[in-house]
PDBQT receptor file of N, H, CA, C and O in Angstrom, charges set to zero:
ATOM      1  N   UNK A   1      98.273 102.688 112.711  1.00  0.00    +0.000 N 
ATOM      2  CA  UNK A   1      97.370 102.984 113.820  1.00  0.00    +0.000 C 
ATOM      3  C   UNK A   1      96.413 101.812 114.025  1.00  0.00    +0.000 C 
ATOM      4  O   UNK A   1      95.740 101.373 113.092  1.00  0.00    +0.000 OA
ATOM      5  N   UNK A   2      96.362 101.317 115.248  1.00  0.00    +0.000 N 
ATOM      6  H   UNK A   2      96.908 101.673 116.007  1.00  0.00    +0.000 HD
ATOM      7  CA  UNK A   2      95.449 100.223 115.574  1.00  0.00    +0.000 C 
ATOM      8  C   UNK A   2      94.158 100.798 116.152  1.00  0.00    +0.000 C 
ATOM      9  O   UNK A   2      94.174 101.757 116.924  1.00  0.00    +0.000 OA
ATOM     10  N   UNK A   3      93.071 100.204 115.767  1.00  0.00    +0.000 N 
ATOM     11  H   UNK A   3      93.059  99.425 115.139  1.00  0.00    +0.000 HD
ATOM     12  CA  UNK A   3      91.761 100.628 116.251  1.00  0.00    +0.000 C 
ATOM     13  C   UNK A   3      91.419  99.822 117.494  1.00  0.00    +0.000 C 
ATOM     14  O   UNK A   3      91.410  98.592 117.458  1.00  0.00    +0.000 OA
ATOM     15  N   UNK A   4      91.140 100.505 118.581  1.00  0.00    +0.000 N 
ATOM     16  H   UNK A   4      91.147 101.505 118.610  1.00  0.00    +0.000 HD
ATOM     17  CA  UNK A   4      90.748  99.854 119.829  1.00  0.00    +0.000 C 
ATOM     18  C   UNK A   4      89.257  99.494 119.732  1.00  0.00    +0.000 C 
ATOM     19  O   UNK A   4      88.416 100.370 119.532  1.00  0.00    +0.000 OA
ATOM     20  N   UNK A   5      88.941  98.214 119.875  1.00  0.00    +0.000 N 
ATOM     21  H   UNK A   5      89.625  97.502 120.038  1.00  0.00    +0.000 HD
ATOM     22  CA  UNK A   5      87.566  97.752 119.673  1.00  0.00    +0.000 C 
ATOM     23  C   UNK A   5      86.598  98.193 120.758  1.00  0.00    +0.000 C 
ATOM     24  O   UNK A   5      85.392  97.988 120.620  1.00  0.00    +0.000 OA
ATOM     25  N   UNK A   6      87.088  98.787 121.821  1.00  0.00    +0.000 N 
ATOM     26  H   UNK A   6      88.068  98.954 121.933  1.00  0.00    +0.000 HD
ATOM     27  CA  UNK A   6      86.205  99.293 122.870  1.00  0.00    +0.000 C 
ATOM     28  C   UNK A   6      86.073 100.818 122.810  1.00  0.00    +0.000 C 
ATOM     29  O   UNK A   6      85.376 101.414 123.630  1.00  0.00    +0.000 OA
ATOM     30  N   UNK A   7      86.732 101.437 121.854  1.00  0.00    +0.000 N 
ATOM     31  H   UNK A   7      87.298 100.953 121.188  1.00  0.00    +0.000 HD
ATOM     32  CA  UNK A   7      86.708 102.896 121.712  1.00  0.00    +0.000 C 
ATOM     33  C   UNK A   7      85.539 103.300 120.821  1.00  0.00    +0.000 C 
ATOM     34  O   UNK A   7      85.662 103.360 119.598  1.00  0.00    +0.000 OA
ATOM     35  N   UNK A   8      84.413 103.573 121.455  1.00  0.00    +0.000 N 
ATOM     36  H   UNK A   8      84.313 103.524 122.449  1.00  0.00    +0.000 HD
ATOM     37  CA  UNK A   8      83.187 103.893 120.717  1.00  0.00    +0.000 C 
ATOM     38  C   UNK A   8      83.378 105.067 119.772  1.00  0.00    +0.000 C 
ATOM     39  O   UNK A   8      82.920 105.023 118.630  1.00  0.00    +0.000 OA
ATOM     40  N   UNK A   9      84.047 106.112 120.233  1.00  0.00    +0.000 N 
ATOM     41  H   UNK A   9      84.419 106.148 121.160  1.00  0.00    +0.000 HD
ATOM     42  CA  UNK A   9      84.229 107.307 119.396  1.00  0.00    +0.000 C 
ATOM     43  C   UNK A   9      85.046 106.990 118.137  1.00  0.00    +0.000 C 
ATOM     44  O   UNK A   9      84.717 107.461 117.048  1.00  0.00    +0.000 OA
ATOM     45  N   UNK A  10      86.093 106.205 118.284  1.00  0.00    +0.000 N 
ATOM     46  H   UNK A  10      86.361 105.823 119.169  1.00  0.00    +0.000 HD
ATOM     47  CA  UNK A  10      86.914 105.840 117.124  1.00  0.00    +0.000 C 
ATOM     48  C   UNK A  10      86.118 104.972 116.146  1.00  0.00    +0.000 C 
ATOM     49  O   UNK A  10      86.216 105.143 114.931  1.00  0.00    +0.000 OA
ATOM     50  N   UNK A  11      85.335 104.044 116.686  1.00  0.00    +0.000 N 
ATOM     51  H   UNK A  11      85.256 103.905 117.673  1.00  0.00    +0.000 HD
ATOM     52  CA  UNK A  11      84.495 103.204 115.827  1.00  0.00    +0.000 C 
ATOM     53  C   UNK A  11      83.434 104.039 115.111  1.00  0.00    +0.000 C 
ATOM     54  O   UNK A  11      83.171 103.829 113.927  1.00  0.00    +0.000 OA
ATOM     55  N   UNK A  12      82.831 104.977 115.823  1.00  0.00    +0.000 N 
ATOM     56  H   UNK A  12      83.044 105.147 116.785  1.00  0.00    +0.000 HD
ATOM     57  CA  UNK A  12      81.836 105.861 115.206  1.00  0.00    +0.000 C 
ATOM     58  C   UNK A  12      82.463 106.674 114.069  1.00  0.00    +0.000 C 
ATOM     59  O   UNK A  12      81.858 106.842 113.010  1.00  0.00    +0.000 OA
ATOM     60  N   UNK A  13      83.666 107.168 114.298  1.00  0.00    +0.000 N 
ATOM     61  H   UNK A  13      84.157 107.031 115.158  1.00  0.00    +0.000 HD
ATOM     62  CA  UNK A  13      84.353 107.963 113.282  1.00  0.00    +0.000 C 
ATOM     63  C   UNK A  13      84.614 107.120 112.039  1.00  0.00    +0.000 C 
ATOM     64  O   UNK A  13      84.351 107.565 110.922  1.00  0.00    +0.000 OA
ATOM     65  N   UNK A  14      85.123 105.921 112.224  1.00  0.00    +0.000 N 
ATOM     66  H   UNK A  14      85.337 105.560 113.131  1.00  0.00    +0.000 HD
ATOM     67  CA  UNK A  14      85.398 105.041 111.091  1.00  0.00    +0.000 C 
ATOM     68  C   UNK A  14      84.116 104.704 110.333  1.00  0.00    +0.000 C 
ATOM     69  O   UNK A  14      84.097 104.722 109.102  1.00  0.00    +0.000 OA
ATOM     70  N   UNK A  15      83.056 104.400 111.061  1.00  0.00    +0.000 N 
ATOM     71  H   UNK A  15      83.071 104.385 112.061  1.00  0.00    +0.000 HD
ATOM     72  CA  UNK A  15      81.782 104.043 110.424  1.00  0.00    +0.000 C 
ATOM     73  C   UNK A  15      81.196 105.233 109.676  1.00  0.00    +0.000 C 
ATOM     74  O   UNK A  15      80.657 105.072 108.581  1.00  0.00    +0.000 OA
ATOM     75  N   UNK A  16      81.296 106.426 110.256  1.00  0.00    +0.000 N 
ATOM     76  H   UNK A  16      81.734 106.557 111.145  1.00  0.00    +0.000 HD
ATOM     77  CA  UNK A  16      80.768 107.627 109.602  1.00  0.00    +0.000 C 
ATOM     78  C   UNK A  16      81.536 107.944 108.310  1.00  0.00    +0.000 C 
ATOM     79  O   UNK A  16      80.958 108.442 107.344  1.00  0.00    +0.000 OA
ATOM     80  N   UNK A  17      82.820 107.655 108.307  1.00  0.00    +0.000 N 
ATOM     81  H   UNK A  17      83.289 107.250 109.092  1.00  0.00    +0.000 HD
ATOM     82  CA  UNK A  17      83.642 107.911 107.122  1.00  0.00    +0.000 C 
ATOM     83  C   UNK A  17      83.415 106.872 106.023  1.00  0.00    +0.000 C 
ATOM     84  O   UNK A  17      83.583 107.165 104.839  1.00  0.00    +0.000 OA
ATOM     85  N   UNK A  18      83.032 105.662 106.423  1.00  0.00    +0.000 N 
ATOM     86  H   UNK A  18      82.895 105.424 107.384  1.00  0.00    +0.000 HD
ATOM     87  CA  UNK A  18      82.881 104.573 105.458  1.00  0.00    +0.000 C 
ATOM     88  C   UNK A  18      81.827 103.594 105.961  1.00  0.00    +0.000 C 
ATOM     89  O   UNK A  18      82.098 102.782 106.846  1.00  0.00    +0.000 OA
ATOM     90  N   UNK A  19      80.628 103.673 105.397  1.00  0.00    +0.000 N 
ATOM     91  H   UNK A  19      80.408 104.333 104.678  1.00  0.00    +0.000 HD
ATOM     92  CA  UNK A  19      79.540 102.810 105.845  1.00  0.00    +0.000 C 
ATOM     93  C   UNK A  19      79.800 101.329 105.569  1.00  0.00    +0.000 C 
ATOM     94  O   UNK A  19      79.102 100.467 106.104  1.00  0.00    +0.000 OA
ATOM     95  N   UNK A  20      80.795 101.031 104.740  1.00  0.00    +0.000 N 
ATOM     96  H   UNK A  20      81.361 101.731 104.306  1.00  0.00    +0.000 HD
ATOM     97  CA  UNK A  20      81.127  99.627 104.501  1.00  0.00    +0.000 C 
ATOM     98  C   UNK A  20      82.165  99.124 105.509  1.00  0.00    +0.000 C 
ATOM     99  O   UNK A  20      82.765  98.067 105.316  1.00  0.00    +0.000 OA
ATOM    100  N   UNK A  21      82.368  99.886 106.577  1.00  0.00    +0.000 N 
ATOM    101  H   UNK A  21      81.880 100.745 106.733  1.00  0.00    +0.000 HD
ATOM    102  CA  UNK A  21      83.293  99.534 107.649  1.00  0.00    +0.000 C 
ATOM    103  C   UNK A  21      82.973  98.130 108.152  1.00  0.00    +0.000 C 
ATOM    104  O   UNK A  21      81.870  97.894 108.646  1.00  0.00    +0.000 OA
ATOM    105  N   UNK A  22      83.916  97.192 108.037  1.00  0.00    +0.000 N 
ATOM    106  H   UNK A  22      84.812  97.383 107.636  1.00  0.00    +0.000 HD
ATOM    107  CA  UNK A  22      83.609  95.791 108.357  1.00  0.00    +0.000 C 
ATOM    108  C   UNK A  22      83.358  95.508 109.837  1.00  0.00    +0.000 C 
ATOM    109  O   UNK A  22      82.805  94.459 110.167  1.00  0.00    +0.000 OA
ATOM    110  N   UNK A  23      83.746  96.406 110.729  1.00  0.00    +0.000 N 
ATOM    111  H   UNK A  23      84.196  97.258 110.460  1.00  0.00    +0.000 HD
ATOM    112  CA  UNK A  23      83.523  96.176 112.161  1.00  0.00    +0.000 C 
ATOM    113  C   UNK A  23      82.258  96.877 112.663  1.00  0.00    +0.000 C 
ATOM    114  O   UNK A  23      82.175  97.244 113.835  1.00  0.00    +0.000 OA
ATOM    115  N   UNK A  24      81.279  97.063 111.781  1.00  0.00    +0.000 N 
ATOM    116  H   UNK A  24      81.346  96.765 110.829  1.00  0.00    +0.000 HD
ATOM    117  CA  UNK A  24      80.041  97.729 112.175  1.00  0.00    +0.000 C 
ATOM    118  C   UNK A  24      79.337  96.988 113.311  1.00  0.00    +0.000 C 
ATOM    119  O   UNK A  24      78.688  97.616 114.148  1.00  0.00    +0.000 OA
ATOM    120  N   UNK A  25      79.456  95.667 113.346  1.00  0.00    +0.000 N 
ATOM    121  H   UNK A  25      79.983  95.157 112.666  1.00  0.00    +0.000 HD
ATOM    122  CA  UNK A  25      78.775  94.881 114.380  1.00  0.00    +0.000 C 
ATOM    123  C   UNK A  25      79.355  95.165 115.761  1.00  0.00    +0.000 C 
ATOM    124  O   UNK A  25      78.639  95.089 116.759  1.00  0.00    +0.000 OA
ATOM    125  N   UNK A  26      80.633  95.488 115.829  1.00  0.00    +0.000 N 
ATOM    126  H   UNK A  26      81.215  95.550 115.018  1.00  0.00    +0.000 HD
ATOM    127  CA  UNK A  26      81.252  95.836 117.107  1.00  0.00    +0.000 C 
ATOM    128  C   UNK A  26      80.633  97.124 117.630  1.00  0.00    +0.000 C 
ATOM    129  O   UNK A  26      80.299  97.224 118.811  1.00  0.00    +0.000 OA
ATOM    130  N   UNK A  27      80.482  98.108 116.750  1.00  0.00    +0.000 N 
ATOM    131  H   UNK A  27      80.754  98.027 115.791  1.00  0.00    +0.000 HD
ATOM    132  CA  UNK A  27      79.855  99.375 117.133  1.00  0.00    +0.000 C 
ATOM    133  C   UNK A  27      78.391  99.145 117.520  1.00  0.00    +0.000 C 
ATOM    134  O   UNK A  27      77.919  99.685 118.521  1.00  0.00    +0.000 OA
ATOM    135  N   UNK A  28      77.685  98.356 116.740  1.00  0.00    +0.000 N 
ATOM    136  H   UNK A  28      78.067  97.918 115.926  1.00  0.00    +0.000 HD
ATOM    137  CA  UNK A  28      76.287  98.058 117.051  1.00  0.00    +0.000 C 
ATOM    138  C   UNK A  28      76.159  97.360 118.405  1.00  0.00    +0.000 C 
ATOM    139  O   UNK A  28      75.215  97.617 119.153  1.00  0.00    +0.000 OA
ATOM    140  N   UNK A  29      77.096  96.490 118.714  1.00  0.00    +0.000 N 
ATOM    141  H   UNK A  29      77.862  96.280 118.107  1.00  0.00    +0.000 HD
ATOM    142  CA  UNK A  29      77.076  95.792 119.998  1.00  0.00    +0.000 C 
ATOM    143  C   UNK A  29      77.312  96.767 121.155  1.00  0.00    +0.000 C 
ATOM    144  O   UNK A  29      76.692  96.642 122.211  1.00  0.00    +0.000 OA
ATOM    145  N   UNK A  30      78.193  97.717 120.957  1.00  0.00    +0.000 N 
ATOM    146  H   UNK A  30      78.697  97.818 120.099  1.00  0.00    +0.000 HD
ATOM    147  CA  UNK A  30      78.421  98.737 121.992  1.00  0.00    +0.000 C 
ATOM    148  C   UNK A  30      77.133  99.511 122.242  1.00  0.00    +0.000 C 
ATOM    149  O   UNK A  30      76.735  99.705 123.390  1.00  0.00    +0.000 OA
ATOM    150  N   UNK A  31      76.484  99.952 121.174  1.00  0.00    +0.000 N 
ATOM    151  H   UNK A  31      76.807  99.794 120.241  1.00  0.00    +0.000 HD
ATOM    152  CA  UNK A  31      75.211 100.662 121.330  1.00  0.00    +0.000 C 
ATOM    153  C   UNK A  31      74.183  99.790 122.033  1.00  0.00    +0.000 C 
ATOM    154  O   UNK A  31      73.466 100.262 122.915  1.00  0.00    +0.000 OA
ATOM    155  N   UNK A  32      74.107  98.522 121.649  1.00  0.00    +0.000 N 
ATOM    156  H   UNK A  32      74.689  98.138 120.933  1.00  0.00    +0.000 HD
ATOM    157  CA  UNK A  32      73.140  97.605 122.262  1.00  0.00    +0.000 C 
ATOM    158  C   UNK A  32      73.392  97.485 123.758  1.00  0.00    +0.000 C 
ATOM    159  O   UNK A  32      72.454  97.540 124.553  1.00  0.00    +0.000 OA
ATOM    160  N   UNK A  33      74.642  97.323 124.142  1.00  0.00    +0.000 N 
ATOM    161  H   UNK A  33      75.405  97.279 123.496  1.00  0.00    +0.000 HD
ATOM    162  CA  UNK A  33      74.982  97.208 125.559  1.00  0.00    +0.000 C 
ATOM    163  C   UNK A  33      74.700  98.492 126.328  1.00  0.00    +0.000 C 
ATOM    164  O   UNK A  33      74.466  98.459 127.537  1.00  0.00    +0.000 OA
ATOM    165  N   UNK A  34      74.722  99.632 125.620  1.00  0.00    +0.000 N 
ATOM    166  H   UNK A  34      74.912  99.659 124.639  1.00  0.00    +0.000 HD
ATOM    167  CA  UNK A  34      74.377 100.919 126.230  1.00  0.00    +0.000 C 
ATOM    168  C   UNK A  34      72.862 101.147 126.212  1.00  0.00    +0.000 C 
ATOM    169  O   UNK A  34      72.383 102.199 126.635  1.00  0.00    +0.000 OA
ATOM    170  N   UNK A  35      72.124 100.168 125.728  1.00  0.00    +0.000 N 
ATOM    171  H   UNK A  35      72.513  99.313 125.385  1.00  0.00    +0.000 HD
ATOM    172  CA  UNK A  35      70.659 100.208 125.614  1.00  0.00    +0.000 C 
ATOM    173  C   UNK A  35      70.168 101.268 124.630  1.00  0.00    +0.000 C 
ATOM    174  O   UNK A  35      69.052 101.773 124.752  1.00  0.00    +0.000 OA
ATOM    175  N   UNK A  36      71.008 101.595 123.662  1.00  0.00    +0.000 N 
ATOM    176  H   UNK A  36      71.914 101.184 123.563  1.00  0.00    +0.000 HD
ATOM    177  CA  UNK A  36      70.640 102.504 122.584  1.00  0.00    +0.000 C 
ATOM    178  C   UNK A  36      70.230 101.627 121.397  1.00  0.00    +0.000 C 
ATOM    179  O   UNK A  36      70.938 101.536 120.394  1.00  0.00    +0.000 OA
ATOM    180  N   UNK A  37      69.071 100.990 121.541  1.00  0.00    +0.000 N 
ATOM    181  H   UNK A  37      68.496 101.064 122.356  1.00  0.00    +0.000 HD
ATOM    182  CA  UNK A  37      68.634  99.978 120.603  1.00  0.00    +0.000 C 
ATOM    183  C   UNK A  37      68.334 100.539 119.212  1.00  0.00    +0.000 C 
ATOM    184  O   UNK A  37      68.592  99.866 118.214  1.00  0.00    +0.000 OA
ATOM    185  N   UNK A  38      67.805 101.730 119.127  1.00  0.00    +0.000 N 
ATOM    186  H   UNK A  38      67.595 102.277 119.938  1.00  0.00    +0.000 HD
ATOM    187  CA  UNK A  38      67.492 102.288 117.812  1.00  0.00    +0.000 C 
ATOM    188  C   UNK A  38      68.775 102.578 117.030  1.00  0.00    +0.000 C 
ATOM    189  O   UNK A  38      68.830 102.337 115.824  1.00  0.00    +0.000 OA
ATOM    190  N   UNK A  39      69.786 103.083 117.693  1.00  0.00    +0.000 N 
ATOM    191  H   UNK A  39      69.741 103.279 118.673  1.00  0.00    +0.000 HD
ATOM    192  CA  UNK A  39      71.052 103.359 117.012  1.00  0.00    +0.000 C 
ATOM    193  C   UNK A  39      71.742 102.041 116.631  1.00  0.00    +0.000 C 
ATOM    194  O   UNK A  39      72.328 101.935 115.553  1.00  0.00    +0.000 OA
ATOM    195  N   UNK A  40      71.672 101.057 117.501  1.00  0.00    +0.000 N 
ATOM    196  H   UNK A  40      71.196 101.143 118.376  1.00  0.00    +0.000 HD
ATOM    197  CA  UNK A  40      72.246  99.744 117.211  1.00  0.00    +0.000 C 
ATOM    198  C   UNK A  40      71.574  99.139 115.980  1.00  0.00    +0.000 C 
ATOM    199  O   UNK A  40      72.247  98.604 115.099  1.00  0.00    +0.000 OA
ATOM    200  N   UNK A  41      70.263  99.224 115.924  1.00  0.00    +0.000 N 
ATOM    201  H   UNK A  41      69.716  99.658 116.640  1.00  0.00    +0.000 HD
ATOM    202  CA  UNK A  41      69.507  98.700 114.786  1.00  0.00    +0.000 C 
ATOM    203  C   UNK A  41      69.880  99.421 113.503  1.00  0.00    +0.000 C 
ATOM    204  O   UNK A  41      70.051  98.792 112.459  1.00  0.00    +0.000 OA
ATOM    205  N   UNK A  42      70.007 100.730 113.579  1.00  0.00    +0.000 N 
ATOM    206  H   UNK A  42      69.868 101.241 114.427  1.00  0.00    +0.000 HD
ATOM    207  CA  UNK A  42      70.346 101.527 112.397  1.00  0.00    +0.000 C 
ATOM    208  C   UNK A  42      71.736 101.158 111.866  1.00  0.00    +0.000 C 
ATOM    209  O   UNK A  42      71.914 101.006 110.657  1.00  0.00    +0.000 OA
ATOM    210  N   UNK A  43      72.714 101.015 112.751  1.00  0.00    +0.000 N 
ATOM    211  H   UNK A  43      72.570 101.139 113.733  1.00  0.00    +0.000 HD
ATOM    212  CA  UNK A  43      74.062 100.630 112.346  1.00  0.00    +0.000 C 
ATOM    213  C   UNK A  43      74.035  99.243 111.696  1.00  0.00    +0.000 C 
ATOM    214  O   UNK A  43      74.689  99.026 110.676  1.00  0.00    +0.000 OA
ATOM    215  N   UNK A  44      73.292  98.315 112.271  1.00  0.00    +0.000 N 
ATOM    216  H   UNK A  44      72.761  98.491 113.100  1.00  0.00    +0.000 HD
ATOM    217  CA  UNK A  44      73.194  96.977 111.697  1.00  0.00    +0.000 C 
ATOM    218  C   UNK A  44      72.564  97.008 110.311  1.00  0.00    +0.000 C 
ATOM    219  O   UNK A  44      73.059  96.360 109.390  1.00  0.00    +0.000 OA
ATOM    220  N   UNK A  45      71.491  97.745 110.159  1.00  0.00    +0.000 N 
ATOM    221  H   UNK A  45      71.089  98.272 110.907  1.00  0.00    +0.000 HD
ATOM    222  CA  UNK A  45      70.821  97.803 108.865  1.00  0.00    +0.000 C 
ATOM    223  C   UNK A  45      71.734  98.376 107.790  1.00  0.00    +0.000 C 
ATOM    224  O   UNK A  45      71.772  97.863 106.671  1.00  0.00    +0.000 OA
ATOM    225  N   UNK A  46      72.462  99.423 108.114  1.00  0.00    +0.000 N 
ATOM    226  H   UNK A  46      72.432  99.840 109.023  1.00  0.00    +0.000 HD
ATOM    227  CA  UNK A  46      73.393 100.014 107.159  1.00  0.00    +0.000 C 
ATOM    228  C   UNK A  46      74.547  99.046 106.880  1.00  0.00    +0.000 C 
ATOM    229  O   UNK A  46      74.900  98.810 105.724  1.00  0.00    +0.000 OA
ATOM    230  N   UNK A  47      75.127  98.493 107.933  1.00  0.00    +0.000 N 
ATOM    231  H   UNK A  47      74.841  98.684 108.872  1.00  0.00    +0.000 HD
ATOM    232  CA  UNK A  47      76.247  97.581 107.771  1.00  0.00    +0.000 C 
ATOM    233  C   UNK A  47      75.896  96.334 106.990  1.00  0.00    +0.000 C 
ATOM    234  O   UNK A  47      76.695  95.853 106.186  1.00  0.00    +0.000 OA
ATOM    235  N   UNK A  48      74.702  95.806 107.223  1.00  0.00    +0.000 N 
ATOM    236  H   UNK A  48      74.053  96.197 107.876  1.00  0.00    +0.000 HD
ATOM    237  CA  UNK A  48      74.286  94.588 106.529  1.00  0.00    +0.000 C 
ATOM    238  C   UNK A  48      74.022  94.819 105.043  1.00  0.00    +0.000 C 
ATOM    239  O   UNK A  48      74.048  93.870 104.260  1.00  0.00    +0.000 OA
ATOM    240  N   UNK A  49      73.769  96.059 104.648  1.00  0.00    +0.000 N 
ATOM    241  H   UNK A  49      73.748  96.830 105.284  1.00  0.00    +0.000 HD
ATOM    242  CA  UNK A  49      73.647  96.355 103.209  1.00  0.00    +0.000 C 
ATOM    243  C   UNK A  49      74.982  96.131 102.512  1.00  0.00    +0.000 C 
ATOM    244  O   UNK A  49      75.018  95.723 101.351  1.00  0.00    +0.000 OA
ATOM    245  N   UNK A  50      76.069  96.393 103.210  1.00  0.00    +0.000 N 
ATOM    246  H   UNK A  50      76.039  96.725 104.153  1.00  0.00    +0.000 HD
ATOM    247  CA  UNK A  50      77.411  96.239 102.651  1.00  0.00    +0.000 C 
ATOM    248  C   UNK A  50      78.001  94.857 102.939  1.00  0.00    +0.000 C 
ATOM    249  O   UNK A  50      78.844  94.371 102.185  1.00  0.00    +0.000 OA
ATOM    250  N   UNK A  51      77.563  94.232 104.018  1.00  0.00    +0.000 N 
ATOM    251  H   UNK A  51      76.878  94.626 104.630  1.00  0.00    +0.000 HD
ATOM    252  CA  UNK A  51      78.085  92.921 104.430  1.00  0.00    +0.000 C 
ATOM    253  C   UNK A  51      76.902  92.010 104.788  1.00  0.00    +0.000 C 
ATOM    254  O   UNK A  51      76.694  91.689 105.958  1.00  0.00    +0.000 OA
ATOM    255  N   UNK A  52      76.133  91.598 103.779  1.00  0.00    +0.000 N 
ATOM    256  H   UNK A  52      76.301  91.859 102.828  1.00  0.00    +0.000 HD
ATOM    257  CA  UNK A  52      74.915  90.825 104.053  1.00  0.00    +0.000 C 
ATOM    258  C   UNK A  52      75.144  89.464 104.700  1.00  0.00    +0.000 C 
ATOM    259  O   UNK A  52      74.201  88.875 105.229  1.00  0.00    +0.000 OA
ATOM    260  N   UNK A  53      76.349  88.959 104.673  1.00  0.00    +0.000 N 
ATOM    261  H   UNK A  53      77.115  89.437 104.244  1.00  0.00    +0.000 HD
ATOM    262  CA  UNK A  53      76.631  87.648 105.274  1.00  0.00    +0.000 C 
ATOM    263  C   UNK A  53      77.195  87.764 106.685  1.00  0.00    +0.000 C 
ATOM    264  O   UNK A  53      77.672  86.776 107.244  1.00  0.00    +0.000 OA
ATOM    265  N   UNK A  54      77.146  88.952 107.260  1.00  0.00    +0.000 N 
ATOM    266  H   UNK A  54      76.759  89.754 106.805  1.00  0.00    +0.000 HD
ATOM    267  CA  UNK A  54      77.669  89.146 108.610  1.00  0.00    +0.000 C 
ATOM    268  C   UNK A  54      76.724  88.506 109.629  1.00  0.00    +0.000 C 
ATOM    269  O   UNK A  54      75.633  89.013 109.889  1.00  0.00    +0.000 OA
ATOM    270  N   UNK A  55      77.155  87.406 110.189  1.00  0.00    +0.000 N 
ATOM    271  H   UNK A  55      78.041  86.993 109.978  1.00  0.00    +0.000 HD
ATOM    272  CA  UNK A  55      76.359  86.698 111.185  1.00  0.00    +0.000 C 
ATOM    273  C   UNK A  55      76.224  87.555 112.450  1.00  0.00    +0.000 C 
ATOM    274  O   UNK A  55      75.151  87.621 113.051  1.00  0.00    +0.000 OA
ATOM    275  N   UNK A  56      77.309  88.200 112.842  1.00  0.00    +0.000 N 
ATOM    276  H   UNK A  56      78.180  88.146 112.354  1.00  0.00    +0.000 HD
ATOM    277  CA  UNK A  56      77.270  89.044 114.039  1.00  0.00    +0.000 C 
ATOM    278  C   UNK A  56      76.291  90.197 113.862  1.00  0.00    +0.000 C 
ATOM    279  O   UNK A  56      75.505  90.496 114.761  1.00  0.00    +0.000 OA
ATOM    280  N   UNK A  57      76.342  90.844 112.700  1.00  0.00    +0.000 N 
ATOM    281  H   UNK A  57      76.980  90.601 111.970  1.00  0.00    +0.000 HD
ATOM    282  CA  UNK A  57      75.421  91.947 112.430  1.00  0.00    +0.000 C 
ATOM    283  C   UNK A  57      73.972  91.497 112.436  1.00  0.00    +0.000 C 
ATOM    284  O   UNK A  57      73.107  92.173 112.993  1.00  0.00    +0.000 OA
ATOM    285  N   UNK A  58      73.708  90.350 111.813  1.00  0.00    +0.000 N 
ATOM    286  H   UNK A  58      74.410  89.801 111.361  1.00  0.00    +0.000 HD
ATOM    287  CA  UNK A  58      72.348  89.806 111.770  1.00  0.00    +0.000 C 
ATOM    288  C   UNK A  58      71.859  89.448 113.172  1.00  0.00    +0.000 C 
ATOM    289  O   UNK A  58      70.693  89.662 113.505  1.00  0.00    +0.000 OA
ATOM    290  N   UNK A  59      72.748  88.908 113.979  1.00  0.00    +0.000 N 
ATOM    291  H   UNK A  59      73.695  88.734 113.708  1.00  0.00    +0.000 HD
ATOM    292  CA  UNK A  59      72.377  88.527 115.343  1.00  0.00    +0.000 C 
ATOM    293  C   UNK A  59      72.015  89.756 116.180  1.00  0.00    +0.000 C 
ATOM    294  O   UNK A  59      70.996  89.759 116.871  1.00  0.00    +0.000 OA
ATOM    295  N   UNK A  60      72.839  90.785 116.117  1.00  0.00    +0.000 N 
ATOM    296  H   UNK A  60      73.666  90.781 115.556  1.00  0.00    +0.000 HD
ATOM    297  CA  UNK A  60      72.555  92.004 116.895  1.00  0.00    +0.000 C 
ATOM    298  C   UNK A  60      71.273  92.656 116.400  1.00  0.00    +0.000 C 
ATOM    299  O   UNK A  60      70.478  93.150 117.199  1.00  0.00    +0.000 OA
ATOM    300  N   UNK A  61      71.069  92.660 115.096  1.00  0.00    +0.000 N 
ATOM    301  H   UNK A  61      71.715  92.259 114.447  1.00  0.00    +0.000 HD
ATOM    302  CA  UNK A  61      69.825  93.210 114.549  1.00  0.00    +0.000 C 
ATOM    303  C   UNK A  61      68.622  92.441 115.087  1.00  0.00    +0.000 C 
ATOM    304  O   UNK A  61      67.612  93.041 115.455  1.00  0.00    +0.000 OA
ATOM    305  N   UNK A  62      68.727  91.128 115.133  1.00  0.00    +0.000 N 
ATOM    306  H   UNK A  62      69.548  90.641 114.834  1.00  0.00    +0.000 HD
ATOM    307  CA  UNK A  62      67.627  90.307 115.665  1.00  0.00    +0.000 C 
ATOM    308  C   UNK A  62      67.369  90.633 117.141  1.00  0.00    +0.000 C 
ATOM    309  O   UNK A  62      66.219  90.673 117.579  1.00  0.00    +0.000 OA
ATOM    310  N   UNK A  63      68.439  90.863 117.901  1.00  0.00    +0.000 N 
ATOM    311  H   UNK A  63      69.373  90.830 117.545  1.00  0.00    +0.000 HD
ATOM    312  CA  UNK A  63      68.262  91.233 119.314  1.00  0.00    +0.000 C 
ATOM    313  C   UNK A  63      67.524  92.568 119.434  1.00  0.00    +0.000 C 
ATOM    314  O   UNK A  63      66.696  92.752 120.326  1.00  0.00    +0.000 OA
ATOM    315  N   UNK A  64      67.831  93.489 118.533  1.00  0.00    +0.000 N 
ATOM    316  H   UNK A  64      68.504  93.339 117.808  1.00  0.00    +0.000 HD
ATOM    317  CA  UNK A  64      67.185  94.812 118.578  1.00  0.00    +0.000 C 
ATOM    318  C   UNK A  64      65.707  94.726 118.253  1.00  0.00    +0.000 C 
ATOM    319  O   UNK A  64      64.909  95.527 118.739  1.00  0.00    +0.000 OA
ATOM    320  N   UNK A  65      65.344  93.760 117.436  1.00  0.00    +0.000 N 
ATOM    321  H   UNK A  65      65.992  93.109 117.041  1.00  0.00    +0.000 HD
ATOM    322  CA  UNK A  65      63.955  93.631 117.018  1.00  0.00    +0.000 C 
ATOM    323  C   UNK A  65      63.121  92.814 117.991  1.00  0.00    +0.000 C 
ATOM    324  O   UNK A  65      61.897  92.771 117.868  1.00  0.00    +0.000 OA
ATOM    325  N   UNK A  66      63.767  92.163 118.959  1.00  0.00    +0.000 N 
ATOM    326  H   UNK A  66      64.761  92.198 119.059  1.00  0.00    +0.000 HD
ATOM    327  CA  UNK A  66      62.993  91.328 119.891  1.00  0.00    +0.000 C 
ATOM    328  C   UNK A  66      62.535  92.092 121.101  1.00  0.00    +0.000 C 
ATOM    329  O   UNK A  66      61.875  91.528 121.974  1.00  0.00    +0.000 OA
TER     330      UNK A  66
């Protein structure tokens, strides 16, 4: 089964099942584009605990804080 990177519900399901989901930044970016900044920030903070070197996650988190 391939995960569609634009399928918010599928990404949410994967992230909810495993917080170390490596595509957390994709989900955070979807939330950011939907202007759900608090949820985007929360996903980034959780994801970065598991993937602290994620440049994409750090970038989206910085956007949420600005």
